[in-house]
Steps between C-alpha positions, in 0.01 A plus 500: 500500500855507638561678828678835479867528588591624851630830368179558301283434808713738705503778241120482463430485876287771662684571823481767768737787579745386767358767734169303506683177578687670784172612658401134547789448742478830687741712296427848367636682197748686721636169631626390158799571280355459150671327209237589240129410532531135600810463718599663827748461781399530864749683728616322817375776730152459352512123559593550866151644559369144465735347761227468765259317266429133562662260249285325242530134401807401296467258207810366324465376143761245394514215248619157398838475323510713185460336158472626144125430526458797731347488846353850507602619846486876441177485299350295784617754762340786309189300412457392863519865605235590243289197603509600867406851390194350328416333832493843665831476686745786555802339337838617374803359318868519595710380205856523369607724216587314176856502367587600143726197458221238515255734323719500190634147559316172544233586756336813361328750727383436855181701534241224473309426182165495325239675713707477818776757463647793687486831316679656316674174412732651237645749747524247784675246273742763368656792691203551739604771750874438457556298820707226338713754315561686828615177665733425210650848519551479878665158465731614220594815692619280787689279255667806346603623847660163576693495172608862544619433855717207387649715224562808719740388780275221635512611864258221601747238370240340270619193310383557137455124457256503792261773389166322539275782379447477124303725266130481408267572209130426453537287190574137415862504382681167534816650346554709815488215753881497523701805402841661550506865606772758554682457168694787345743589777443630855442865400255411222329176601593421858622171644429195277299221662211267429147619567143420394161647421185392680150594390389804704219310670760256639696789654532508876395865478165388356457247781582772753243738348233229522588407861560849644238626746576870446773737380701457822494121462593534131804711592617254766458201269687667212792571735524130591549379141828307471667624180840330523759339727844630593832326434472355853140378436309763697163616358473851356159663544319753281501746791882515477475636143299804619237470227197379695353852522516539123344156453212597732447814297476295180243274672290774665208450259553129439425422866146643462240235401326535163120509489318369190175307439357179359283514188198488735619783725653326800802684647842341460840583645770383258836552664837330524637258242735239650544196272348183644747238378798711613375758752191465724229563241237699691356850502629754750439480872382863492235425233370187674505658847290798396269307269409299812421828677283625212297191403319211668668246271841527333618268224873474446697267275825308537706467183513165319398188692441437870855363545635843404275806543277354773787347701687831485187698586453291812864468609630844398219752444266392781795469738615854410161668468320316780226372266276201579327368186142379540469290183708377206362453149690236304447558128519211254370423154396166352750558216788565738417198717501280189846630408618405850358155429712457188309672220737652244481851359412349160202315650388817677511697173305223328217544755478870416461423128252213543153566640379143552751246643453129435404260784858372506636855529255583780613193694866589448438859613334380821802278567731800456278701735502229770882485489523880506310520829831412672623856439177652633511275807857601585409868495189436713720309746746791508229758572379290791850503651455876549160454666310697235173350365484478121254510210591338168394724210475338158558762234259364240584479130251420217683171434433367852245218493229439759665166586835670565342764723301236688816292552684806637217591735481139623874495562484824701219355712712189555798702633269726703544838332238745374457520122360769270497571129617835371386646167629850561693525172182480293241632746689742726365536854187298418730204428672546838197489732516122550863532607416807710232307690740209561765739636251676728375166629858385558580812704177469698518127576873415511722681746850584376775387735782663308857414593838531329685183400839548668689698762736756342760420770559151357824443302473594131539142378228381737259766368580399142442135589159579653384677183649233273330213681180660629405725207671355191488131596877439465688223679787732588731781387825492301737799518719582199709795379551769760187419704667352811767772507229766455306361797812495717574865414142608581505314831840644596370853432206434736238562230358146492197552730274598212229326293580338165393626159557200273590569136345202322333421169128573489436215256545215747482417869858381447800702379464341153240685287430190288360296792124537540255366756635440851827307451653286772848356545705808412740744668494880486825649366619830649790653304533848655363688801469880499430731791229763458574665832295813443196305387552276800528163331748248359476386135606143417527457120384152400544295185577719197287794615612825332450846652430661163269312260565457129259551211321204338531409129197716423486785757166661584659828385465384138119521511471827695440822306346848511359652181522859379177584682626367832302172492688220677496137384657175623535593867336244729 
């Protein structure tokens, strides 16, 4: 009998009222702002009551480099939480909010899968509590104020060709990557100039929301956003447009963390939505900070692989929030490792259709697996550079053979890292207890000596070089386009003493998405460098990385539907 679809499992789940979930972490009915029966926001003044509580243990879930085989990072995060719940631990999740662009594009939803999901997945994957929409509106208000200022006398002397703040929308729309605005004459359309759209979750305003410690910090960060440069190359800040107060008003609810639950009743904060291959890819500092005050163990997740979400969690989020992770879980799958070893998509699909491989096929698959370990090893090496002990979690699929699992376990023993299987997709929390035990043992027996990788006071090019060589495995860095001029401008403005937030493909350790494994003998290409002054980081754009994704040939949107009775299909 075939397993039910994610949406079917979610719609049939017997879950608790959010008030009951809140009680588990010391919150009462009066502490919540309800969004229906199963979602609630927690006001900041309520959270402050927990400030004196001791912090719990922090577990970061990350992964090997993404492939079309699927690594299962979010399902593992949720399943691990449920598994630790089965082991009697007081545990909580702190996850990002999904973006509509990927939900309707190539990736689908981001709420776990099978019997390890957060609930209600359809709301969380869609509009949720409106946080992303609020960020988009605040961003576009600021953009409108900039354009209006340039059109109406331009007292700040803004050069229209140097307006660096574009527009945003929460949808994959490649046709809006480069646009011309202001057509139709000054009184009707404004001043013509080139602009662009980014996806909302790549907006600096989203990064600011996720990094802000409170409303005061949010206000200060919004004011520091550089929106343009003058004719004499001086930065123009959002505070000079006098719209920061209005932006804060639009974000007054978005800054409050959202409380939901797993299918097995563990509490989960889902808050903040910065993209991981463009922005910093982690849930909000507020959500993680207070989850640590409410639970003994907190599981958070860095977007995409360890070279992106985990690196940015360590170098940006932990630096800003003062977090010290106790353990990292590195998620991999046998299928994904084989793709890193050279297996094609066609061969992968053939495995899914064929139950019993031949002896020759089994041998070939083991060879692919052995070669694919190079990608796993690089990510293990990277985690060790931050001083955080790791557990490798193999997200098990029915097509994995005993020989393949044994080979993976043996390899992990060889490189000296803990190993556990995860069957949380099919079995829920019960399938996460082995991983839960490995994580608890790791925390108990291996002390974390967390440290960041570089000093923010180093020159920008030196910081880029450190990440390129240490994390990606590059030989060096090549600067093209406006990159060198951008760096010079940032340094001259005195805004260079900030961490980096690399915009890089998630499909490879390199800047070329077609290169799998752990390539050597290559150079990282940086074509542009943007300043996110309010967020407090610098964004080098590498390779052909775009800040608004496009749709694939067959978008996920084509299989999503709701019938006349309100029953949803195709969302997973």
